[in-house]
N, C-alpha and C positions, 0 to 999 in steps of 0.2 A: 597439580597438587595431589598427593596421596592421602586419602581420608580413611579413618577407622570409625565405624559405628558399633558401639557395644549394645547388644540386645538382639532379639529374634522374633518379634511379633509384628502385628499390623501397624502399630505406631512406628516402629523402626522402618518398615517398608515405606510408609508415607514420608518419613524424614529422608530416606535414601533417594526416593524419586524426586523430591524437591532439591536435594543437594546436587543431583546429576545435571540440573539445568545450568549450573555455573560452568562456563567454558574452560575455566582453569583447572577443573577437576579431571584428572587423568585416570584415577583408579579409586574404587571404594571397596574396603574390606568390611564384612559384617561378621561379628563374633558373638554368637554362633551363626546368626542369620537363620533362614529356613528355606524350604524348597521353592517358595514363591520369590523370595528375596534374591535367590540365585540367578534370576533373570536380569537383575539390576545391579548386582554386586558380587564380589568373590566371597563366598561363605567359608569361614574357617571354624572347624569344630572345637572351639574353646568356649567354655561356659561363661556367662555374663558375670558370675561372681568369682571366677578364677583369676583374681587380680594379678598374681605373679606371672602367670602365662600370658595374660593380656599385655602387660608391660613388656615382657620379653619379646613378644611378637611385634609390638609397636616399635621397639628399638631396632630389632633385627631388620625390619622392613622400612626403616627410615620414614615413618609416618609423619606427615606435616601437621595434621590437625585431627583431633579425636572428638567424637560426640558420644558422651555416656548418657544413654537414654533411660534405662530402668531405675527404679528406686533402690533396689538392693545394692548394686555396685556403688551407687552414689553415697549411700549411708556408710558403706564399708570403706570408703576412701579411695575409690578408683581414680578419681580426678587428682587427688593428692599424689598418688603413686606415679601417675603418668607425668604430671608436672615436675616432679622431682627429677625425672629423666629428661627434662627439657622439651616435653611434647605439650603444646598448648591444647586446651580442652574447652568444650562447651559443656557446662554443668557445674553445679556447686561443689565445693570441697566438703569434707565430712562434717566440719564444724557448722557449716550452713545447712547441709542436708538434714540435720537434726530437726528442722522445722516440720519434716514429714516423719522422720525416724522415731520421734517421740511426741505423741499427742499431748502428754503432760507438759512438755516443754512449750509447745505451740500455744496451748491454752494459757499457761502462765505468762508467756510473752504478750499475748493479747490483753490480758488483765493488767499487766504492768504499764502498758503503753496506751491503754484506753481504746483499743481496737474492738469494735462491736462484735460480740459472739454470744453464744448461749451460756447461761449460768451453769456452773459445773462444780463437781468435787472430785478429788483424785484419791484413790485408795491402793495401798500395797498390802493391806491386811484383809483377808476374806471376811472375818467376823465383823470388822468395822463396816465393810461395804454392805453386808447383809443387814446390819442394824440400821444403817442409813436408809436402806430401801423400805424399811417398815413404814416410814412416814413420807417418803419421797413422792412428788407429784407423778401421776401415771397418765398417759404413757411417758416413758423415759427412754433415753438413748444410752446404751452401754458400748463403750469403745475399748478395744485392746490398745494399750499404750504404743506398742511397736508395730512394725510392718506385718501385715497378715494377708497379702495378696488381694487387697481390696475387700476382704470378707470379714474383717474384724470389727464390724459395726452392727449392732443388733438394736432394732427399734422394738422395745418391749411394750406390749399393749396391756399387760396385767402385771401385778406384783410378782406372781409366780414365775412368769416368763423372765422378768428382770433378775430374780434370784437365781434361776436356772442358768441364765447367760453368764452372770458373774461367777457362779460355781464352775461352769464349763471352762471359763477362761483362767481363773485363778487356781482352782483345785485340780481340775482335770487336764490342764495344759493343752486345751484345744488348739491354741495358736502358739504353742511352745513358750519360749521366754517372753514373746511379745505380749502375752496376756497376764504376766505376773503382776503388772500394775494396770489398773483400769481407770478410765474416766467415765463418770456417770454425769449425764448432761441433760439439761432442760430440752424438752421436745419442742422444736420450733415448727411453725406452719407458714406456708407461702410457696410461691414458685421457686424452684431451684434453678440456678444459673452457674455454668462453668465459664470462667475467664482465665485463659492462659496469658501470661505476660512475659515478654523479654525484659531482662534487666541486666545492667552491668554493675549493679551495686549502688548506683547513684540515680540514674534515669530509669524510669519504668515505662514500657510501651505495651499496653494491652493489645491482644489480638482480637479477632472477631469473637463475640460471645457464642456459646453453644448450649444446647439442651440435650442431656443424656437420657436414655431410657434404660433404667437399671434392672427392672423386673423381667423375668424370663417370658412371661405371658402377656397377651394382648390386654389392654385396659389396666396396665400396671398391676398384674396379678402374678402369683408364683414367687419363686425364690429370687433373692438378690443375685445379680451376676456382675461380671466386670463391665457390662454394658452391651445392650442388644441393638444399639443404633443411636445416631445423633443427627441433629439438624443445626444449621447456623445461618444467620444470626438468631439468637433467642429473642422472640418478640416481646417478652416481658422486660428485657433489658433496654430501657429507653435511654435517650441521651441524658436526660436529667438524672437517672439512676447511675449511669456511667460516670457522670461528673461527681456525684456524691461518693461513689466507691473510690474514685481516684483520690479525693480529698480525705476521706475518713478511713480507708482501708489499704489501698495499694501503696501510696507514698509512705504512710505511717509504718507499714510493715517493713518496707525496704530500709527506712531510717532506723527502725527499732533493731533490725538485724545488724546494721552497721554499728550502732551504739553498743550492742552486745559483743562486738568484735567477732561477728560471724557474717561478714559481708557476703551477701548472696549474689552470685553471678550465674546466669543461665535462664531457664524457664521456670517461673513460679506459677503454680496452678492455684487459683482461688476458687474453692467451692463455696458458693454463696446461697443464702436463703433470703428471699425478698419478703420479710415479715411485715406485719402491719406497723411495726415500729421502725421500719427502715431495713436496709441491707445488713446482714450479719454473716460472719464467716462460719461455715460448717467445718471446713477442713482446708489445710494447705497441702499441696503436693510439691515435691522438690524437682518436678520434671513435667514433660508433656503428658497430658492425659491420654488414655486409651479407652474408647475410640474417638475422643474429641479431636485428636490430631488429624484423624482421617477426614474430617470435614473442614477443619480450620486451614491446614496447610494448602489444600487445593485452591483456596481463595486468596492466598498470599501472592501479591504482584511484585513485591521487591525480592531481591535475591537472598535466599535463606542463609547461605554460607557467609555472605557479607555481614548480615545481621548477627549471626552467631559469633563471628570473629570480633565484631564491635562490642558484644557483651563481654568477651574475654579481655579485650584490650582497653575497655573503659571509654569507648568512643560512641556509645549508642546515641547520645544527644545529637550527634552530627550525621547520623545514618538514617536514610529513609526507610520507614516501615509502613508500606501501603497494602491495603486489601481491596479486593474486588467488591463491588456493590451487589454481586449476585448472591443467591441463596444456595446452600448445599445440603444434601441429605446423604447419610451413610446407613446402609442396611447390613446388619451382621447375619451371616449364616453360621449356625452352630450345629454340633452333633447332638442327636437325641439323647436326653439324660443330663445334659449340661444344665446347671453348674455342679451337679453331683457326678455320678459315674456314667461313663459313656464309652462306646467302642471306638477303636482307632483302626487305621489301615484301609479305609475305603478309597477307591479311585476317585480323584478330583479332576474334573474337566471344566474348561471355561471356553466360551466362544471368543473369537478375536476381539469383538467389541467389549465383552465383559472383562476380559483380561486387562485391557488398558485402563479400566475404571476400578479395578479390584486390588485391594491390598491384602496380602496373604498373612494370616496370623498363625494358624495351626496346621501346617502341612510340611511334609518332607519328601525328598526324592528317593524313590526306590527303583533301581534299574532304569533311571532316566524318566520315570513317570511320577507325577504328584500323587501322594496319598495323604489322607487326613492323619494328623498326629496330635490334635488338641481339641478342647471344648469349643472355643470360638475359632472357626476355620477361616472365614473370609469376611471382609468388609468392602462393600461396593458403593462407590460415591459418585454422585452426579451433581454438577453445579449448573443452575439455570437462572433466568431472570426473575422468576417468582418461586416461592416455596412450593406451591402446588405442582409446578412443572418439575422442580428438582426431586420431589418425592416420587412422582410418577416415573421419571426417568431412572431413578435409582432402583426402583422395583423392576422395571423392564430389563435393565442391565443385569440385575441380580438373578433374574430367571435364567440367564446364560451360564450361571455357576451351578454345577451339578455334582452331587455325591450322595451315596446312600445314607438314609436316616438323617437327612438335613432338616433343620427347621429354622424359621425366622419369625419375628413378629410381623403382623400385617398392618400395624397401626403406627409405625414410626412417623413422627411429625404431626399426628392428628391433634394432639394437645396444643401444639404451636398454632395450627390452623384455627382452632377454637379461640385461642387468645387473640389472634389477629382480627377476629370478628368483633 
């Protein structure tokens, strides 16, 4: 089988490594891929949002199956365009991808179908939003309605911060059109959990839970990032909580989307907060999370391609989805200055052992050598029988990844270890 994977980050590298395990796979093309992915797939310099060129390439190369991984092409209808040409895909169509593409849509969906989430108000008028903030409970959460590279969420600790965030989004177009409508949301407290789930629109099969570390600095300090590391499974996510989430959140969401004639097929990401009043949805994503994928997929024991095709074909109920009982830890190495400004073009080297355990996110090939080209550069993952061993192994392996001005957090997994105590 000839496969096509749309995207070019660490998440896509992890997906490609898992897909390669299927003996029927003869070739994988990554569009655009990156310098590290080039070790595992044929990279084609076509952007992930250049849907006409993606479709043209897929048709010309007789692609048997496509995986559309990032949010932008999903929301823009990449799956729709490929399927129109007879190419089956993993990922939701544009009607279903709106669950991430519009936070206003997803919040209203949860309200309509009684899916637990934070209380909220939606505004498309700046003056109305500012007036609401005069009396809103503080702290509060400000969200840009549309996609904003994972950065369109501000937790405002003061009324002034809240007003500034709303003004930045709505008047100053900090996130372009994505911020023309905002959601102002109740601030929830409790441990956060990420749960990715396979679904064919009828059956939902959750993957191993995980814990992301969003802040740039140790002790959850500094700016919000796309994620500085992850561990799996998340110790806060007990069997009892998992059962409650299945009954109150996962199945109801899939049923709600079907009732809205927006049947969701693919990977649905549930960002959850375990509040004193039970689990609540913070956000939905219409795709695999990054860097959650880098700890979850290495624990998958069933064949990824078989599961993906079952999601496409509506046969997930009959398809095994099994995960290892091991623990996994992923440590991100980023360029100094991330998530704001940072320099690129530094030579990237990896020891042989590190290379096997590392997913490349932000690097390109120059004259046959890897150089850094992004903020988050690599994610190194280790799976072991205990969380302590997985964390120690991930840091040992990550030490074999070297580039100038690199930094990583030194406390990935420490919160989880405290929770286990």
